[in-house]
Structures are given as structure tokens and as C-alpha cells.
N, C-alpha and C positions, 0 to 999 in steps of 0.2 A: 823365265820368277816365276818364284812360289810369294804365293799370299797367305797371312797367317789371320786365322780365327779368333779371337780374345773369348772366351765362355769361361772367364773367368767367376763373371758376374752373375752365373747361371745359366738358367736355360728360358729366354723370353716367351710371356703368355701370350698366346695367338687367341685363345676362343673363344671370346666375347669380340675379335673384329670379324672372329670366321662364322660367328653368329649372325651378328650383323650384314656380314655378306650375303648368306642363306637365304636372310631373310628378306632382302632384297633382291635377289635373283628370283626369292618365287613370288614377292609381288611383282617385280618387271613382266616377270613370263605369264603371270598371272591373266586371263582374258578380261576383256571390256565389263562383261557381266560379272565375272566374282568382284571385279574391285568394286562397281556400282553396289553390288550384297554388300559387302564389308562395308561401304560405306555410309550404307542401309543401315546395318547393324549399329557404328560405333554414335551414328548422330542419334536412332533410338536408344541408347542408354545412356548417354550422355543429356537427351531431354529428361528421362523420366530419373534419372539423380537429381538433376537439376529441380525437379517437378517437386522431388522430395524432401532437397533441403528449403525451397520456397513453403510447401505447406508445412514444415516444421516448423520454421520460423515463425510463419503467419497466426500458427494454433498458440505456438510461447506469448507470443507478443497480445493473443486476444484473451487468452487465460486470462496472464495476470490483470489485464486490464477490464475485465468481467469480475475477477476476486476484488480489485479497487472499486467499483461503481456498487458491486452486489451485496460482498459478506463486512469487507474493511471498515472503507469509509463510513459504512449507518452505522455500524456495532463505535465506531471511533464514536461518530456524533451523540449514538445512546449513551454510550458510558459517560460523555461531558455534560448532557442534556442530566442525568441523576443526580453526576456530581454536582452540579449546577443546581438544580430543582431541592436537592436535599439540603446544602448548604442555604441557602434563602431561608427553606423549611424552619431552621432553625434559630436564622439568626430573626424571623420572624417570630417566632413559640417566642423568643428569649425578650422579645421589644415588648409583646404583648402583654406579655407576666408583670412588666413593669406599672404597667397601667393599674394594677389592682382590682382585685373582685370582680365583674366581667368584663372580658378582654371587648376589649372594639370589632365590629363586628368584620371591619375591609383586614384587620389582621386576620381577621380565624378567617375566612372567604379565602385568604392569600394564600396560608398554611394547607388549607383542605385542597385550594389548588395545586401549590408544592407538593404535596404529596401523594396525586392523585394522575401529575404528570408525570413523578419518579417511577410510579407502579407502573401507568403504563409502558414506559423507557423499558424496567424490567423485562414486560413482557416480550415487548417488541425483540429484544436483543437476547433473549432467551429462543423466541422465534427462528431469528436467525444464525444462533449458534446449532439449532437443534437441525436446520434446515436447511444446510449451507453449501448446497448441489455445487457452485464454482469451483470449490476447494479441490474437488475431484479431477480435476481438469488442469491442475499447479504442473509446472514439473518439480523432477521427484526433490530437490530440498524446501520446495514451499511449500509441499503439501508435509511433508515429513513437519517443517516450522507449526503450519496452520494445524495438524493435528496434535499437538503439543498445546499449544497458545488453547486451541479449542476445549481442551479439555481442562486446563486452569480459567477459564472464560466460566465455565460452566460451573466449575466447584464456588468462583464467585458471584455468578445470578445465585447460586440455589442460598449463599453465606448476608446476599441479598435481600431475596425472596422470602427469607425465615428470620429475619434480626427487625425488616422494615415495620411489621406490626409488630414486635417490643418496643419499639423506636417510639412511635405513636402512642401506646398503651401508658410509657412512662408521660411522654407530653399532657396525654388527658386526665393521669391522675395528679400533676404537676397542676393542670390549670383547677381540677375540681378541688382543692386545696385549698388552691388562690384563691379561687371565690369566698369559699368558705374563713377567708383570714387566716389560718393554718400555717404556723411555717416551714412544717414538713415540706411544704407545694418546693420550696428551691430546692431540698435536699432531690428530688426526683428527675426536677429538669436540669440540674448539674447531674444526675446518673443518666438521662438520654443523652445533655451536650456528650454525654463522652462515650454513649453506645454509638454516638451515631459518629465522630472522630474517631473511635477507637478499631469499629469496624465496618459499620456501613461509607466513609468514604473513602478508607484505603482498599476496600474491594472495588468500587468503580474505581478508585485510580488506577487499580492492576491490571482493570480487563483494556483501558483507554493508553496507558504503560505498553501494555501488546500486542494488543490492534494496530497501535501507533509506528510501532514497529514491523509488524509485519504487514501494514499500510506502506511500508518506509519499500521493503522488499519490494514485494508486489509492484511497483510505482517502480524501482529502478529495473526491473526485469520489465515492464510494459514499455521502458523509455530507455532500455540499455540500448548500444549502436551494432558491439561485438558479430551479434548472430546476424541484423539486418547487412550490417556492410559485407559481412562474409559472402550471402545470397545476390548482394546486388552485386560484388564482386563477377560472382560463377555466372550467372545470367548473362553478363558483358562478352565472359569467353565465352560461352555457348556459342550468345550470337555473332563474337568474330571466327569460330569454327564452322557455323555456318557462312560467312562471307567468305571463306577462302573455300569452303566443298562447293560453292557457287561457281568459285570461280574457276575449280578446277573442270567439272562437269563442262564449263561452258570453252574453255579448251579442251576439252576432250571429243563431245559431243555440236561445239556451234551452235548452241541453241542459245539466242543472249540474255534469256528469265526463263530458270524453272520453276513451276509454279509450286510445288509441292514445299520444296526450299521458302520460295516466298509467302507462301499462308505459314509455314514452319516459324520464320522470323517475326510473320506480324502476330502470333499469336505469342510467341517469347517478347515481344516488345512490350504488347499490351499487358501480359503479365506484368511484366515489372516493372511498368509505369503504375500499375496497380497497387501493386507489393511497396513499390517506395511513398507514391502518395498513401497509401493509407497509414503508413505509421507515419509520414510527417505529420499529417494531418491529428492523428490518435494521439503522439508526441507530445503537440504543441496543446490541444485540449487537455491535455493532463497537466502540465507544468504550467500553464493558466490557472488549471483550478487551482494548485498546490500554491502558486503565488496568489490569487486575489479567492481564494478559499478556506482551503483547509488551515492553512500559515496565517494567516489575519487571524481567523475564528478560535484560534486554539491562542492565541496572545490577552484576545481578550476576555475570552472564556475564563485565562487563567485570571490576568487582573479581578475579573467580577469578584470571579471566590475567594480573591485575600480579601475583597474589600468586606464578602458580606459576614467572611468570618471573624475579621476583624468587629462589625457593628457586633456581631453574636459575645463578642470576649468581651467588648465593653458593655453592652450591656449583663451578660453573665457576672463582671465586675462589681456592677450598681445592686446584684440579686444576693450576691456571694455574702453569708452572714458570721462564717467560718475564720475570717482574717487571713486564710493564701492569697497568695498575690499572682497567682501561677496564671491565670485570665489578663491579667495587665501585662503582665511580662510575653504574654502570645501576640497581645493588642500592641505593645510596643514592635515585636519581631516582625508583625504583621504587615505592620507603618513603612517599619525601613524598608520591608521588603517590597508593598505595593509603588515607592518614589512620593514625591516625581524624583527625576536625579537618572547620571548615568548608570546604567547597566538593571537598571527599577525595571518592573510589570509594566509603571508608565511610560516610558522609553519604549520598551520591545512593543507595547501597542503601538505608540507615536510613529515609530519606524514602519511598522508593517502594513500602517495606516498613509505614510507617504509613499511606500513602495507599488501599494495597490493606485492610491491616485498617478503614480508619474505610469504605471504600464494600462491605464483604464485607454 
């Protein structure tokens, strides 16, 4: 009886099978000390790899959180306060001008306090931009974004520092002419208001917009889940490998407990719990700060600035004697933007306040 073999399908590849069989034979033929050395080397490599991953995870989240706390959020607050103080100063100057002659002492003091506050905030923001050491520890994409934003913010701060004295000089000239009863004072006040709205307020708004974008990116990096999930899963995988190694040693050495592996497992467990716990606590604090801090503060600041600008427009409409109704148009536009009504700034303020009270 003849047996035929079909070879039409080509040669059968047996190299991987042979290779696996060779490694298995070498492993089974190895002595117990050799197996222990191999297991020890494998566990050390896995532990070091997880340690590097955990350290990278902690560093990225901590660096992003530090940037939120030390740079981005303070700069956003400074820009917001600069914008609010300048808007209030402009509204106060226009309101005091309507009194004629010597303006009321309360209005004069309020104007000076607003200008002083804005100057202090500009100085504080300049110091933060010049010495923002926290940014050097950011991940690559955030570091590049921070560098570009820092340069633009520096330009805006230079604009504010240079033009704020020019604005106060214009207002001072308008007040002096107004005391003398000269109609030229109204022109100087309009020039001052135009300088503030065309240069100073846009510069402050640019700082706030850029820092808010960077704050959002840093907050997303600090509260993001993908990297921490990978680190936790890898830590649990390492724990499973340690458990299986302990079972293998128990079967081959008849020792119920291996103290070295037990100590390694406890150290890994403590590290894993610390990593996860620190992330959960930090993420909760950052989200709480956003929902009850920066979010409502932004809504209230926008409503306050709109109200101040509308008040300034109202005063400038009464002061203006050129027949131009631009200030009146701006007033009507700001009135609609302010509200009340759905989609207005007052509605956003009410929603933010209700959300904060619900979570408090």
C-alpha cells in the first residue's frame, strides 16, 4: 500500500514551533537557581518599568496642576482685575465729569483707587510672566503653548504699562479743563475713553483669553484619565505577576510565604494606592475650583464689566456735544447683552450661582 503526500501547497513553516520548543526545553532543562535568577531579573525589569511609568504620570499631572495654581490662574485673575478696574475707572471718570467743576471727592478717590489697583495687577502679572518657573516642567505640547502665550502676554503687559500713564494724563487734562469750565475737557475725556477701549481693554482681554486657554489645557492635563488609567492597569498587572511568581515558588520550594515577594507586593500596593488616591483628590479639588471658583467668577466679571461700560457710555452720551450717537448705540448693545433674558450675561451669572449653590 502506497501513501502519497500532497506538497502542492508548498513547504510547511516549522521554525517558530521549533524555536518555542527549543526555549521550552532550555527552560525545563535549566536548574532551579537558574530559573530563580531569570524570575528575579524579570520581576526587577517589570518593577522598574512600572516605576518609570508611575513617576512620569505623577510628574505630568503634578506639573500641570502646579502651572494651574502658580501661573495660569493668577494671570487670568490679574487680567480680569485689570479689565474690571480700568472699566470702573473709566465709568467713574465719566460720571464725575458730569458733576461739573470740582468733581466729588468720593468719585476722585474711587478713580485713583481703580488706577492704583490696575497698576499693581499689571506689575504682579509682569512678575509672573518674567519668572514662571512652573512652566519649565510642563509636558512638551503645553510648554510650547506656554512659551508662545508668554511672549504675547509680555507684549500686552508692555502695552498696558506704557499706555496707562497716557490714559491718566488724558483724564487729568479733561478734569482740569472741566474745572475751568472749558468745553475742550469733553474732547479730552472722549480721547481718554477711546484709548482705554481701543488699546488698554483689548490688551487686558487678550491676556485673559490666552491664559484662560492655557488654563484649560493645563487643567485638562492635570485631570485627564488616559495616562493614570494606563499606570493603574500596569500596576495591577505587575501585582498579578508577583502573585503568580509567589504561587510558582510555593509549588517548587514548599514555602508558604516568600518575604521578598511579599514586601515587593506591599510596596507596589502602597505606591498604587498613593498614586490613585493623590490623583482622585487632586482632580476633585481642581474640578471643584473650576465649578465653584473660576467659572462663576468669570460670569460675574463679564456682567460687571458690561454694566460698567454701559454706565460709561451713558455718561459719555450726556457729555458728548458733537452730535455723534455712537455711545448711545454701544449703550443699547450692552444693555441687550447684559439682560435680563435667556442667553444674556445676567442669565449666565444666575446659572453659575445656582450651580455653585447646588454643589456647595
